Residue, then its C-alpha position, 0 to 999 in steps of 0.5 A: m583436512v578437518k572432518l565436521e561432525e553432523d548434528e543429530d538435531f539438524e532437522d529442528y533447525e530447518e523448521l526455524d527457516e519456515e517461520k516468518p517474523i510477526s510484526q510487533q506494531v499494532y496498526d489500526y486504520k478504522s478512520r481511513r477511507i481509501l479509493v483504489w483505481i486498478e485498471d489491470k484486473e490481473n493485479q487486483p487480487q494481489v493489490e487487495e490482499t496487500l492493502a488489506f494487510l497494510l491498512p487493517y480496518a480501513t475502508i477500501r473501495y476498488v474501481n477499475n476505470e477513471e469514470k468510476a473513480t471520478e464518480l466516487s470521488e465526487k459522491e463520497e469523501w476519501d482521504t486517500y487515492v491509490v493509483d499505479l502510474m505505470e498503468e496505461g493512461v493513469s498518469t495523464s488522467e484528469f482524475v490524477k491531475t485533480a487528486n494531485n492538486n487537492l491538498e486535502i487528499m493524499l495521492v499514493a502511487l504504487n507499482y501494483s505489479r511489484l507488490n509481493r504478497d509473499n513478503e507480507q510478514s517482512e517489515m523491511y519490505f512493507e514498512p516503507i510502503r506503509k509510511l506512504f499512508v501516514q497522514d501526518n505527512l500530508n501537510a507537514n511541509p506546506p508550500e512557501g508562504e502558507q502557514q499551518 
Protein backbone atom coordinates (compact mmCIF):
# COMPACT_ATOMS: atom_id res chain seq x y z
CA MET A 1 0.00 0.00 0.00
CA VAL A 2 1.30 3.47 -0.89
CA LYS A 3 1.11 6.25 1.65
CA LEU A 4 0.55 9.70 0.18
CA GLU A 5 2.17 12.63 1.80
CA GLU A 6 -0.03 15.61 2.58
CA ASP A 7 0.84 18.86 0.94
CA GLU A 8 1.32 21.62 3.51
CA ASP A 9 0.13 24.27 1.05
CA PHE A 10 -3.13 22.48 0.27
CA GLU A 11 -5.20 25.40 1.62
CA ASP A 12 -3.83 27.63 -1.15
CA TYR A 13 -5.36 25.40 -3.81
CA GLU A 14 -8.85 25.72 -2.33
CA GLU A 15 -8.83 29.45 -3.10
CA LEU A 16 -8.26 28.76 -6.79
CA ASP A 17 -11.50 26.80 -7.01
CA GLU A 18 -13.50 29.86 -5.95
CA GLU A 19 -12.17 32.11 -8.72
CA LYS A 20 -14.41 32.41 -11.77
CA PRO A 21 -12.90 32.92 -15.20
CA ILE A 22 -13.28 36.42 -16.58
CA SER A 23 -14.21 36.95 -20.21
CA GLN A 24 -11.40 38.22 -22.39
CA GLN A 25 -13.91 39.51 -24.96
CA VAL A 26 -15.24 43.06 -24.59
CA TYR A 27 -18.88 43.48 -25.57
CA ASP A 28 -20.62 46.76 -26.30
CA TYR A 29 -24.27 46.85 -27.33
CA LYS A 30 -24.89 50.64 -27.09
CA SER A 31 -26.75 50.72 -30.38
CA ARG A 32 -29.10 47.86 -29.47
CA ARG A 33 -32.72 48.42 -28.44
CA ILE A 34 -34.29 45.33 -26.91
CA LEU A 35 -37.88 44.84 -25.77
CA VAL A 36 -38.39 41.96 -23.33
CA TRP A 37 -41.80 40.50 -22.52
CA ILE A 38 -41.81 38.66 -19.17
CA GLU A 39 -45.21 37.35 -18.16
CA ASP A 40 -44.06 35.58 -14.96
CA LYS A 41 -42.85 38.21 -12.46
CA GLU A 42 -40.86 35.57 -10.52
CA ASN A 43 -38.46 35.26 -13.46
CA GLN A 44 -37.97 39.00 -13.93
CA PRO A 45 -34.98 39.55 -11.58
CA GLN A 46 -32.91 36.73 -13.09
CA VAL A 47 -33.81 37.78 -16.64
CA GLU A 48 -32.86 41.40 -15.95
CA GLU A 49 -29.53 40.43 -14.37
CA THR A 50 -28.67 37.94 -17.09
CA LEU A 51 -29.52 40.21 -20.03
CA ALA A 52 -27.66 43.13 -18.42
CA PHE A 53 -24.59 40.89 -18.23
CA LEU A 54 -25.01 39.47 -21.75
CA LEU A 55 -25.77 42.79 -23.45
CA PRO A 56 -23.80 45.55 -21.72
CA TYR A 57 -24.86 49.12 -22.55
CA ALA A 58 -27.93 47.97 -24.52
CA THR A 59 -31.22 49.76 -24.04
CA ILE A 60 -33.48 47.10 -22.56
CA ARG A 61 -37.15 47.64 -21.69
CA TYR A 62 -39.22 45.09 -19.78
CA VAL A 63 -42.98 44.66 -20.05
CA ASN A 64 -45.26 42.18 -18.31
CA ASN A 65 -48.11 41.69 -20.77
CA GLU A 66 -48.89 41.52 -24.47
CA GLU A 67 -50.76 44.84 -24.58
CA LYS A 68 -47.75 46.78 -23.27
CA ALA A 69 -45.41 44.88 -25.61
CA THR A 70 -47.61 45.69 -28.61
CA GLU A 71 -48.02 49.33 -27.57
CA LEU A 72 -44.26 49.87 -27.14
CA SER A 73 -43.46 48.02 -30.37
CA GLU A 74 -45.72 50.42 -32.26
CA LYS A 75 -44.54 53.61 -30.49
CA GLU A 76 -40.79 53.05 -30.49
CA GLU A 77 -38.22 51.36 -32.69
CA TRP A 78 -36.70 48.11 -31.42
CA ASP A 79 -34.24 45.83 -33.16
CA THR A 80 -34.89 42.80 -30.93
CA TYR A 81 -37.79 41.27 -29.04
CA VAL A 82 -37.15 38.68 -26.33
CA VAL A 83 -39.87 36.29 -25.16
CA ASP A 84 -40.24 32.97 -23.36
CA LEU A 85 -42.38 30.72 -25.54
CA MET A 86 -42.92 28.41 -22.56
CA GLU A 87 -44.95 31.05 -20.73
CA GLU A 88 -48.69 30.62 -21.07
CA GLY A 89 -50.19 32.31 -24.12
CA VAL A 90 -46.94 33.79 -25.42
CA SER A 91 -46.30 31.43 -28.33
CA THR A 92 -49.82 31.93 -29.73
CA SER A 93 -49.95 35.68 -29.16
CA GLU A 94 -50.46 38.21 -31.94
CA PHE A 95 -47.33 40.02 -30.73
CA VAL A 96 -45.13 36.98 -31.40
CA LYS A 97 -46.83 36.27 -34.74
CA THR A 98 -46.28 39.87 -35.86
CA ALA A 99 -42.67 39.92 -34.65
CA ASN A 100 -41.93 36.60 -36.29
CA ASN A 101 -43.15 37.91 -39.65
CA ASN A 102 -41.15 41.14 -39.48
CA LEU A 103 -37.80 40.61 -41.21
CA GLU A 104 -36.36 43.78 -39.64
CA ILE A 105 -36.92 42.59 -36.07
CA MET A 106 -34.96 39.85 -34.38
CA LEU A 107 -37.12 37.58 -32.22
CA VAL A 108 -35.16 35.73 -29.53
CA ALA A 109 -36.87 33.01 -27.49
CA LEU A 110 -35.30 32.12 -24.15
CA ASN A 111 -36.50 29.82 -21.42
CA TYR A 112 -36.44 32.33 -18.57
CA SER A 113 -36.71 29.73 -15.82
CA ARG A 114 -33.50 28.07 -17.08
CA LEU A 115 -31.34 31.19 -17.03
CA ASN A 116 -28.75 30.65 -14.36
CA ARG A 117 -27.20 33.74 -12.81
CA ASP A 118 -24.59 31.56 -11.07
CA ASN A 119 -23.09 30.77 -14.47
CA GLU A 120 -22.62 34.46 -15.20
CA GLN A 121 -18.88 34.21 -15.76
CA SER A 122 -18.97 30.92 -17.61
CA GLU A 123 -18.28 31.56 -21.27
CA MET A 124 -19.31 28.01 -22.18
CA TYR A 125 -22.77 28.71 -20.77
CA PHE A 126 -23.32 32.25 -22.02
CA GLU A 127 -21.58 32.38 -25.39
CA PRO A 128 -24.30 30.38 -27.21
CA ILE A 129 -26.98 32.62 -25.66
CA ARG A 130 -25.05 35.76 -26.61
CA LYS A 131 -24.77 34.53 -30.21
CA LEU A 132 -28.57 34.60 -30.45
CA PHE A 133 -28.31 38.39 -30.31
CA VAL A 134 -25.80 38.80 -33.15
CA GLN A 135 -27.44 41.04 -35.73
CA ASP A 136 -25.26 39.81 -38.59
CA ASN A 137 -27.35 36.65 -38.53
CA LEU A 138 -30.60 38.55 -39.07
CA ASN A 139 -30.42 38.69 -42.86
CA ALA A 140 -27.63 36.21 -43.42
CA ASN A 141 -29.90 33.68 -45.13
CA PRO A 142 -32.67 35.48 -47.04
CA PRO A 143 -35.58 33.38 -48.30
CA GLU A 144 -35.19 31.83 -51.76
CA GLY A 145 -35.56 34.29 -54.58
CA GLU A 146 -34.60 37.34 -52.47
CA GLN A 147 -31.29 39.16 -52.87
CA GLN A 148 -29.54 41.14 -50.17
